[in-house]
Each structure stands twice: as C-alpha cells, then as structure tokens.
Steps between C-alpha positions, in 0.01 A plus 500: 500500500797737497667623186759221508256210541502272199187327380433195712222288640485671839163612627449868584523417869827313454643776280413762761655290774816461293512876458470541876783257559725686256412827669587353840837386371563845353397660828753288686769605254410867538564463872866425427582796274614847595319833479741600224402195296134587536578855386689368196204277417254789521706721271533211255122461506454868417748473210317195368165682510633783287662258257169316457292816437382401152399150611311640799319758290405235245356279775317795652351583162343153491363545852357842417329376184337214690401735784327739261316209340379399846376853566720570802445838667720801428646468852599137436646586159706777660639253754585251229659729242878517455712733288873571487469761775320258733755226435779745580310589818470131593874447450573818696290372790704178503821707516348710780438178693860396433615819672291437812670381818494122504271398789618140538703457817441855620474539878169645610599510869764366733520474876643296786323345801614430858603143408763651273334388178542731199174507306444648154186518287612454137311527171465179299311417176146369506599219260282434195243767415209451263377814324163485326410804289290607206550758226818677617804366310734719706414297808698212347824699524416690822408186690793296369749775583366562849506127571861470385607808701349340810648154431171332406406281205189606306226302330304743281153446362381771262141538383403375158472859376871566558641150457698557180653822635582337832665204324720728294602702806564189711709346221720810500531501877602135509761556232642780713524267798673235291753750374574607857554139609191492720230227500246564227236324706507791745248645252237271349179591321198274465448488125144371486176702528338202670346637821559168672864606529391773742325240712820298527691810608240586760534148641868569558659252252538243778695735722726641230329843504538721807300816421246611239476859376191580289506812285188567301129563516259436783395159369855369483606630839180379668554149363861493615417625848213252532669189362872528572653249742816708533537857632380779269642852462262726313202730493144447387417854386652844489203717595697823563354813660604864516367728774513875432516670838361843588860629505590372154669729246246513211744495208695215659178305552393541137839383369529205739151366433539525121832315508388240756194411293599552136875442461429128457152386593569128472760465780429402858627837629243698300263716705145357514314709764535869583392630842463878521460708817168685488656834596669541161299267278282778349795671334758222475291216360417680171868588459595134547223370276584712194842351414380153589213529254729649237716189540196274447422406861144416608405635845253328731402699807297472816197728553705787644750489215220499243353813654822671403535320165151379394632350178687234702370144487351390830736278698361175639615295797681276253709791375663545840609134479623501140854505368417640159840470325337734248438875457229508766523676837251491787467818709367549851471811716605446862479723807851450636805276532321255727224438245757457225694243703176318585420473129850367426477250788170371362581481131880503473698194401821583686689604186570875470331800663572873454435819697533842334553772759739774610424425865786281625312400818204374299732325257692319774175379658387359163837332440498345846142382516409387147562127459660437159819368350580852369379833638589825322498870579484743207630250241315312224384147570669407170827495700380172657771307321816325610706667230392843624590392854859438395454120506592455131167333430235310689336164481171653616338701780428292807199594708499208743640474850793268453861611487467691172270801457492770236738471199667158503862530392807285549521557875136398545574171320724391784419357840750470783671250720676534834873437503619419853869492588622354827824416680396163641194601706269231636160581645459427873 
C-alpha cells in the first residue's frame, strides 16, 4: 500500500499491517540518528520537491479536473489547487522546519531529590503517526517534515480528491530521504482510495500505529474521534468568533474583521461569527458590513443587528453553530464582554477566538477566561497557523485536552520520558 509495494496477493488488511511494520522499523532507525542527519534529510526533501515541480503540477492537474467534474465547492478547489508559487511555498515550509530546534532529547526540566537522584524530563518521539487528510496536498509535505523533525515515522492517507497530488509529493519526499541516506519508510502514503484503509488505521494496525491525526472536514474528524482505538490529536470544527468591545478602534475593527473573514474563507481559522458591543454597533456595524459585502460576503444577523441593517438575512440558532467555510458571516449584538464570552462558551469549538479592543484590562480578561487553543487580541484569526507562529508548519490545530493544543508542530509531536541518574542508591 505504499509507493514501493509491488503487486501481490496480500489483502488490504495485510498490506496495511505490512506498512505499519515498515513504519515501526523506520521509527526505530530514526531513534538512532542525530539531529544533524534529520536536518540534512529535511533539506534534501525540500530540494526533491522543487526538482519534481512539473510532475507534481501534472498530478495536481488530474486531481483538479476530477474535482471539477465532481462539482467540488470553490473552497475545496482552493485547498486542492497547486501552482509553482504554492510548490515553492511547500518546499520553503520544509526548509523552515529544518531550521527549527530539534526537539528530540531536549530537556524539559531537571531536578534532584533528597535521595540524591538526578531526574530529567526529556522529549522523545511519539513513534509512528498516522495522518488522515482530505483535499490539501500541502499536508503531505508539512506532516512528513514535522514527523521527521520530531523523530517520528509517518503513514499518510490522503483523500481521493488529492490522491494523485499527494502521491507525487510523497514520491519526491521519499527520494529526498533516500538521497540523504535515511529510511524511505519513514514516509509512506496509502495509495488506494479504498475507505477500508482508514478503518485499518483507526484500529491501530495491530499496535504499529501510536497516534492518529485527522485533518479535514467535520465528517472525517468525527469518524476518527468516534472510531479510533489509538489516541487522536485534532479538532472537529473551527467555529471562530471575534468580539468587538466598546473600546475598539473603529478602523482597526473594520480591517481585522474583513481580513479574518475574507482572506481565505475555507480555512479553519476563518472568522464565522461576529459579536459587536451594543454601544458602538449603530455606527460601526454599517462600516464593517460595507467592505464585507463588496467582497461578496453574506451577512446573517440577529434581531438587533437587523434593526441596524434590515437587508441582513435573519440568523437562526443553527447559524451560531455553523462553521461556514464560505463567504458567510453571522452577526450578533451583545451588551458587554460577559455576554460575548457566554456566547463563545456555548457555541465555540475551542479553536480560535479574538477580541478587538484598546482596553488592555478588558483584553487580558478575555485572554485569560476564554477557553480555546488560540486566543487573540487585535490580530486576525487568519494567523491561527503553525507557520505564522514560527513553527515552520503545522500538522493541524488541536482543540482537545491532551498534551497538544493549538497549532501542532514538531515539539507537539513528542512526548517525554524521565531519565533518572543515581550513584548506587537503594530505597529503604
């Protein structure tokens, strides 16, 4: 089921298990190499991506043609599309990851105890990571690079929409590993669209898979979270809010809301619900609405918002719960910060939340009390991205309550162990 598997009589289950076993062997090998070797491998992967540009674009062209025939949405087509600039950006992200501090073996803390033992908490790889994603070809390179930087082997499963693009990218990445003298099986891609392959991954490949990371739509993530027998790092939805406080600077609010909603509507960091303090809604809401409408955004408002802008569509209860991933924004008028935070607590998904205000006391209260993986003050929600956080790239945004939350980069793909050094102590 990887790109090096020859035709044989193995069942899908056996092929997936064999892939898991090869990944485990590669993971063990990665544990013996140095940080410098991992860096060399990452740079070789980036070089290989650029060298394979024409092959990747040809494969992406086939994916795009099939996607248009299937009637995929504009948001999905935007996620799927590649061009020379995007390929250069993918390679650049791999090089950015190569420049990151290597987390493997890093000491998180160190202390001694009365018995004289020297105890250190040290980062160590998770092992074999399965990444299941849909129509984002760049995830192939981002995920593979982050796994290598953190000393993990990766089993990648792209959606059928992006399979040809993902295969071309994975082929390049594996050739880069081979050229650097690293195990090619550190990166493997499931090359069948058969959905049963996902089921085998969720079952854990008989103990060969340590963690699953889903990156895709609500249906995919919900299935993974419901059916996986191994730990899951991921988020179900990115229902992001922005609260405009009574002390907001109007021009700043207009600019931030337009960017947060319309820069790219199909990403999980896109703004979906706007909460506006009543004290400035009468003048500020029309100023916010005008550029949004010029950009093609549909507005859906509560009763108070529609008094100010009667042409708005009426927002339903479902709108407050919807991650549109489209040029649609729901708008609600609130009395104060407390009401805004109550709305976010009820409808938020723990992804990214924004406050727009010039009042630092109000901002700090929002940042401290709102429960989300990312909380922002006076910055677009579109910055909810590992690359923008200086992490090179991300494997996703985690909204759960395990060790990783927010953008998941190389450091978040490690766990830790305790290294205890003694001088012959025995316990009385």
